[in-house]
C-alpha positions in Angstrom: -0.2 6.7 -14.6 1.5 5.1 -17.5 -1.1 2.0 -17.4 -4.2 4.6 -17.1 -2.6 6.7 -20.4 -2.2 3.2 -22.2 -5.7 1.9 -21.3 -7.0 5.2 -22.4 -5.4 5.6 -25.8 -5.7 2.1 -26.5 -9.5 2.4 -26.4 -9.6 -0.7 -24.1 -13.1 -2.0 -22.6 -13.9 0.6 -19.5 -13.8 -2.5 -16.8 -10.3 -2.7 -17.7 -9.4 0.1 -15.7 -10.0 -2.3 -12.7 -6.4 -3.7 -13.3 -5.0 -0.5 -12.1 -6.0 -1.5 -8.5 -2.7 -3.8 -7.9 -0.4 -1.1 -9.0 -2.3 1.5 -7.6 -2.3 -0.5 -4.2 1.7 -0.9 -4.4 1.4 3.1 -4.5 -0.6 3.4 -1.7 1.4 1.1 0.6 4.7 2.8 -0.2 2.6 6.5 0.2 1.1 5.6 3.6 4.5 3.9 4.9 6.3 6.8 4.0 3.6 9.3 5.9 3.9 7.3 8.9 7.3 6.1 9.1 6.5 3.0 9.6 7.2 -0.2 7.9 4.3 -2.5 7.2 6.1 -6.0 7.0 8.4 -5.2 10.0 5.0 -4.7 12.1 3.4 -7.7 10.6 6.5 -9.8 11.3 7.1 -8.4 14.7 10.9 -6.9 13.6 12.4 -3.6 13.5 15.7 -2.7 12.1 17.6 0.8 13.5 21.0 -0.5 12.9 23.0 -1.3 9.9 21.6 -2.4 6.8 20.3 -5.5 7.1 20.5 -6.2 10.9 16.9 -7.1 11.9 16.0 -7.8 15.2 13.2 -9.1 17.0 10.5 -7.0 19.1 10.6 -8.9 22.5 8.1 -6.7 24.2 4.1 -8.7 23.7 2.6 -5.3 23.9 4.7 -3.2 21.3 4.5 -6.4 18.7 0.9 -5.9 19.3 0.8 -2.4 18.9 3.3 -2.6 15.8 0.6 -5.1 14.1 -2.1 -3.0 15.1 -0.5 -0.1 13.0 0.4 -2.4 10.0 -3.2 -3.5 9.9 -4.4 0.2 9.9 -1.9 1.2 6.9 -3.0 -2.1 5.1 -7.0 -1.1 5.7 -6.0 2.9 4.5 -3.6 1.5 1.6 -6.4 -1.1 0.3 -9.1 1.9 0.7 -6.8 4.8 -1.3 -6.2 2.2 -4.1 -10.0 1.4 -4.2 -10.7 5.4 -4.3 -8.1 5.6 -6.8 -9.4 2.8 -9.0 -13.2 3.9 -8.4 -11.9 7.5 -9.8 -10.6 6.3 -12.9 -13.5 3.7 -13.8 -16.2 6.8 -13.1 -14.1 9.9 -15.2 -15.4 9.9 -18.7 -11.9 9.7 -20.4 
């Protein structure tokens, strides 16, 4: 939000609004992970943590590991779509 306000208040070129994609991507990943209650990084790495902080275990079941990676890819795809949609919205708005 602060980045958008900065771009608008300094009369930056409209194309500079595309620079919001990365911060919006970080937001989207965090938002979707929290809604799904699933960690993108753990899903890709085939790990999990249900114990004490820092105690990471490997997923040993190949079927579960495949399902985790599929969920991680879904989260990534949804995050890209959300960030792209928000970025394009800020680009199109006549601000």
